[in-house]
Structure formats: structure tokens, C-alpha cells
N, C-alpha and C positions, 0 to 999 in steps of 0.2 A: 035213597042210596046210602050205603055205609062205606065211607072212604077212610082207609087207614094210612097215615103218613109216617114213614120210617125216616127218622132224622128230623122230627117235627120241631126240634129246638133250633134248627138252623135258620139263617136269615133268608133262605130261599123258600123252604117249605113252610116255615111258621106263618108268614103272611098269607100264603095260599090256603093254609088250614083255616085261618080266620075267615077268609072270603067264602070258602066252602060252607063253613058253619053258619055264616050270615045269610048265605044263599039257600039255606034250608036242608043241607045234607047232614047226615049223621057223621060226626067226625071223631076219630080216635087216633092214637099214634104212639110212637116210642122214640127214645133217644138213648145214647150210650150213657149219658150222665145228666144229672139235674143241673139247672142253670137259671140265670135271671130270665132268660127267654121262656123257659118252661113255666116258671111262675107267672110270667106275663100272660101266657096263653090260658092258664088256669083261671086267672082273674077275669078273662074275657069269655069264660063259659065253656072252655074245652077242658074238661076234668078227667076224661078217660085217657090218661097218658101213662105208659109203662116206662120205667127207668130200667134199662137193660133190653137187649134185643135177641131173645132166644126163641126157638121154635115153640117151646112150651108156653111162653107168655102169649105169643100171637095166636097160638092154638086155642088158648082159653078165651081170648077175645072173640075169635071166630065162632067158638062153640056157643058163646053167650048171645052173639048177634052177628050172623054171617057177614063177612067182609065182601063187598062187591068190587072194590077197586083198591089195590095196594099201590101207593105212590111212594117212590123211594128217591132219596137224594143221590146226586151223582157220586158222592163220597162212599155210599154204601157199596155200590157195584165196583168202584175203583179199588177200594181197600180190600174187598173180599167178594169176588164174583159168586162164591158159594155161601154167601151170608145166610145164617139160619132162617131168618124171616123170609128172605127172597126164595130160598129153596122150598120152604113150607108152601108159599103161594104157588110156586110152579107145580109142586106135587099135587096140590088141591085144586089146580086149574082156576085159580083166582086171577082176574085181570091184573096185570102188573106193568107199570110204566113209570118213567120219570115224570117230573112235574109239567113239562111242556104240553104233553098230550091232554092232561086234565085241564090246564088253563085254556087251551084252544077249544075244548069242549064247552067250557063255561062261556067263553066269548061268543061261540056260535049259538048256544042255547039262549043267552040273554041279549043277543044281537048288539054287541058292543064293538065300537071302533077302537082299535089298539093304538095308543101313543107310546112308543117304545123308546127308552133312553138307554143307549149303548155307548161303549167306549172304554178305554183303558183306565181313565181316572175321572172322578167326579160324578159317577153315575148316581150314587145314593143322594147326594146333595141336589143334583139337578132334578132327579125324580121328585124329591120332596118339594122343591121350588115349583115344579109344574102343578103338583097337587095344591100347594098353597095358593097359586094363582087362580085355579078354578074356585077354590073356597072363598077367596077374596072377592070374587064377583058373584057369589051365591049360585054357581053352576054345579048341579049334581055331578059327582064323579066317583067312579070305582077305581081301585088302585092296589098295587102291591109294591112295597118299598122295603129295602133290607136294613132298616133301623127304626128305632122308636122316634116318634115326633111329638112335640108338645101340643100339636093341634089336631091330632088324629091317631088312629090305630095304625099298626104296621101294614095291615091288610084290611080292605073295606069293600063291601058290595052295597051299592045304592041302587035299588030297583028303578029309580027315576033317571038314572044316568044313561048317556049315549056313548061316553068315552071311558076307556080303561087305561090308566097310566101305569106303565110297567117298567121296572128296572130290569132290562134285558141283558143278562150276563153272558159274556162270550165263553166263559169256562165250560168245558165239555160241549162246546158248540150249541149251547142252549138257545141262543138268540136266533139261530138259523131255522128253528122250528116255526117261526112266526112270519106273517105277512102284514106288517103294520100299515095303518092309515097314515101315520106320521112317525118318522124316526128322527131322533136327535142323537148325533154322535159327538161325544165330548172330547175325543182325542183318540188317535191310533198310534200307540207306542207298544211295541212287541212285549207280550206278557204271556203267562201260562205256557211256559216252554215245554211242559210235559204233554200238552195237548197240541201245541203248534211248534213243531221242531225247528222251523225256520221263520225268519221275519216275513218271507214271502207268503208262507202258508197262513200266517196270522192276517196279513193285509188282504189276502184273497178271500178270507172268510168275511171280512167287512165289505168287500166288493160284492160278494153274493148277497149279504144282508141288504145293502143298498138296492140291489136289483129286485129284491122281494118287497121293498117298501114303495108305497104309492108316492110319498114325498119324504125327502130327507134334507136335514140341515146339518152341515158340519163346518169346521173351520177351514179357511183357505190354506192353512199350514198342512192340512191332511189331504188336500185334493190330489197331490202328486202321488199319494200312496195307493190310490185306487185306479182301476182300469177304466178306460173309456167304453168298455163293452158292458158296463153295468146297465141293467134293464131300465133304470130311470136316471135322469140327470139331477144330481144333488144341487141344492142351493148352498152357498158358502157365506159365512160371516167372517169378518176380518178382525183379528185380535188387536190390530193397530188402530182401530176406530177410536178416536178420542172421546166419543160420546160414552163409551163404557165407563170411563173414570169421571167424567163430568156429570153424567146423569145418575150414576149409581154410587152409593156411599157405604156399601157393606164392607166390613173389614176383610182384607185379603183379596189380592188380585184374582186368584182362582175363583173365589166366590162371585166377584163382579162379572167375570167371564161366564160362569155358569148361568147367572141370572140373565145376562144379555142373550144367550142362546135360547133360553126358555121364552123370553119376551118375543124374540124374532120368530120362533117356531110356532108359537100359539096365538099370535095376533090374528091370523085369519080365522081361527076357531072362536076365540073369545070376542073378536070384533069390537075392540076398543082402541082408542089411540095408543100408540106405543108408549107415550109418556105416562099414561095411566097405569099401564102394565108395569113399567119400571118403578113407579112410585109404590105400587103394591109389593113388588119384590124387594124394595129397599127396607120393608118392614118384616122381611122373612126372619123368623125367630131361631132358625138353626135346626139341627137334627142330631140325634144321639151319636156320639163317637166321631163326629166331624168337627174338630176343634171345639168340642163341647167343654164348657167350664164345669168341672166337678165341684170345686169350691173356689173362692177367689184366688186367681193367679195360678190355678192348677187345672190343666186341660188334658183331655183324652182325645186322640185322633187315630183313625184307622189307616192312615197312609202306609202303604206297603210296597210300592214301586218307587224307583228314584224320582220320576216326575211328580208323584203325589207327595213324596217326602219334601222335595224342594218347595212345592207350593205351601205345605204346612209350615215350613221354617220361615218362608217369606211372610206368611200371616202372623206368625209368632213375633217377628221383628216389628211388624206394624203395631201389634197390640202392646208390645213391651215398651215402645217409645223410649228407647235408650237404656232400659234396664237390662240386666243379664238374662239371657235365654238358656235354660237348662233343659236337656233332653234325656229322657229315658227311652231306650229303643228295644223293642221286642220284635224280632223279625217274624214275618208270617210265612212259615214253612222253611224248613232246612233246605229243601230242594231249591226254592227261590233264591236263598242266600248264595248258593253255589253259582247261579246264573248271573246274579247282579254284583258279585264280589268286586269286580273291577270298577263298577260304577260307585261303589261305596267309598272309594278312596278319598275323594274330596267332598263328598256329600255333606259332611258335618263340619267342615272347616270353619264355618261362620258362627257356630254355637259357642257359648262360653264354657260349658262342661257337658260331657256325654257319659251316660251310664248305660251299659249294654247288659241286658238280662237274657237268659236262654230263649231261643226261638220257640215259637208256638208250633207244635208238630201236628200235622194232619195230612193225609194223602201223600205220604213221602215216598221218594225213590230210595228204597232200602239199600241200593248199591252205593249210594253216596255216603261218605263219612259224615258224622254229626259234627257240625261246626259249633264250637263252644263260644261264649262271649269273648274269651281271650283270642280265639282264632279270628273272630270278626274284627276285633280291635287291631290285630296285626295286618289286616287288609287296608287300614286307613293310612292317610298321609302322615308324615312326621308332625305336621301342624295339629291334626286332629288327635293323633295318638297321644300327644303330650298332655291332653286334657280329657282323656277317656279312662274310665274304670270299668272293669267287669263287676257285675252285681247279681243279686238274686232277689226274689220276692220274699223278703224277710224283714225282721225288725230293724236291721241296719239300714236298709234302703228306706224304710219308713222314716227313720230319724234324719237321714240325709235330705229327703224331700222336705220335711218339716223345717230343717235348718235353712234351706234355700228360700222357702216361703217366708220365714221370719226375717230374712235379709231383704225381702222385697223383690226377689227374682221371679221370673215367669217360668214355670215348669211345664213342659209339654211331654206327655207320655204317648209315644207312638206304639200302638198296641194292636194285636190281632183281634181281640174281643173273643167272646165265647167262654165256656166253662174252663176255669183254671188259668185264664189269661191274665196279663198285666192289668187290663181294663177292669176285670172282675175283682182282682186283688185291690186295686186302687179304690173302688167304690166301697169295699168293706173297711179298709183302713182309714179312708177319708170321707165318711158319710156327710151328706149335705146337712147343714145346720137347720 
């Protein structure tokens, strides 16, 4: 079967393309722009990737090897329901769906039990921790995770595996397409306001997800956000449990909480004492763009909602140990900045200096005015505004960061990731030695 992935460089489709390739399917794809993720896929054997998404390009691919299944990212249909590739496949009567239908087909064909990690924050790290735990005990596992890991590919299919670990994103209601064997919910804090117009609609989606799961673990803090009519009764872990900080030593409270959830949820499957699982998770090496050290004292983090940003700043303070914490902030989506602008007010009060660069734009509500770095600065409290500067991805910012590093400061770049982002700029200007 020939599967064509439109938006193959994204963190949702890229890993799935790898899985399909490893499972024996013929894989090709396209993306709007080249990126580090496209290069990553090419390195792992997916060479037939078009840069540009025109009817002519996909038509040439189809003529050379007929496409059986066209899988497109949510962004393709949202940005343009009449996208040229999608229109071509509709006209040519080629099967076309989003990623969830393909993944469900693979799960059914390979007889895999789904372990789904959902929630507003910490999904990628928690998913990577679950994969790390399986690998630590030499248990075969297949998986899809939205970031690079130092201990495995972003997507992997192991024919010996019984379980598939999946980062189940609530955006575009993707996670509601699945009926997991085990679900871990990292937190329920209203997000994706373009998909869920009210807090209630967001929480109701998680309620439905729990009802579709055979077993679910979430935090006691989130129990009140779901309905008692859920099809299954979830288990709850308590963030106030002192064992989280006494048994785990990972930097950052949010990371220790993620690890605790994974250990609690997977203990019945891995069937080892909890202490053994915790010890394995204490050696977790991290994951790309989740407080990832680019070079000494310079970090990149994908935090893009207020709870995630707070967690990142808390981790930075732990790591800094009294040194200054400098933040470079790139908002993920202009639309989101409009929704969280009130929460931005005191979010950065504790940092020593803040630089705001233009937001990363994708899937935007075109009716909303574009918020500049100066606009975002003006939303901040007097305390934060006094130590904030508007900036751009240029030589001046490069010099500013180098000066801070030379002074011994810890610099955290909160970035969207992807082509043209602060994260990509950072890796070009500050390559690993």
C-alpha cells in the first residue's frame, strides 16, 4: 500500500510516517517548507518528500506510483478546505483521511493495545517516559511521540510488541478517535479555544475520552472537571504525595509528576515493584525541546500555555540555583496569545529579564489583529514590563544571548518549534560543540 502524508514534517504525521515505513508500507509525502524534521525523516529512509503542496506535484507522485491512501494533517484542512492536494485526491477518488483512521487501522492489523497519553500539558515528556520505561525493562514496544528522543526514533513499529504508546492530542478532537487500553491524563486546563469555544466543551471532550478508555489515570486535581457519567471510573494520583519528591530526583517538579504518573499507570503492565520503575525513570535522559540543553546554560522548551510556562520557569529556577534566569519568549500562535493575554500579566514576574520575539504563526484566526512583541509586552505587569524588551531573530538577539551566557546566566528559549521558529534559529546560531 502506498500512503502519502500531507504535512509530513509535523510532529503528528512525521512519527506516523516512520511507523508506516517500518511496518512495510510505501511512504511518500509533502510539506510547505523544508525543516529539521524533514531532514530527520530522510535520514530514516523516507526520501520521497515534496517541498511544496501543489496538485501538479502530487499528480506526478500518483502517476509514478498510484497513491492508495492520502493522510493529511489537521492544519491542511483548517487552513484551506480546498487545498490543492486534498482536492486532487477527492477528484481522483483516492482514499483521504486524517491520521487517526490510519493509526487505528495499524493498531487493528497488528493487534496492538493502545496506551494513550492525553492532557493539556506534559504529553510529550510523559509519552517519552512511558517509552523509556518499556525500553528500560527490555519490553518490546511500538510508539509515536511528537519530539526527537536520544534513545529512539520519533515513531517506531516493533513486530514483537503488544503495546503501542501514543501521544494523543486533543487538538481537532484527535484523541476522541481512539479507545485506549490505558489512558494517562496529564492535566485538564482549557486550551485550543478555536476547537473548544468554552471550558465546558473542553472538559466534556476529556469526559468522553475517559469513557472510551478501559482504564484511566489522572490527577485528583482534575477529578472535579469530569462528569460522573463517564463510562469507566478513573483512578487518581495525588500531587501532594510526598513520595514524588523523595523517590524521584529529576530536575523540575513537573518532570517528577510526569514520571510518577507513568510509574503508577504502567506498573500493572510492566509488573515490577514501584520502586524499580521509579529508579528507571530517574535516569530518564529527556526529550527534544522539553527543557533541552542546546549548549551549556542555554535551553529550548516547547511550553506554550500558562501552566506549561510556569512549569518551565520553575524548572529553570531549580537548575539555575540562584543564578539569573533569562527568558526569550515566542508565542505559539497569534490566536492563542489573544486568549491567554490576561494570564500573561504576571507569568514572567519572577524572571530576571524577558525578550519577546514575534509569535509563530499557523492555523490563525484571520479576524484577530496580529499582536506584536510590543503588544505582548504591554499586557505584562509593571514588574515584568520593566525588565522586558521586544526582540527579533537576528544578530542583535544572538549577541544578547551570548552576553548573558558569558555572565553565567541561564537562558531559556520558550519556542514553538518547526520551520522558521525560534528553536530552529537557536540551533543554527548556537550549534552543539
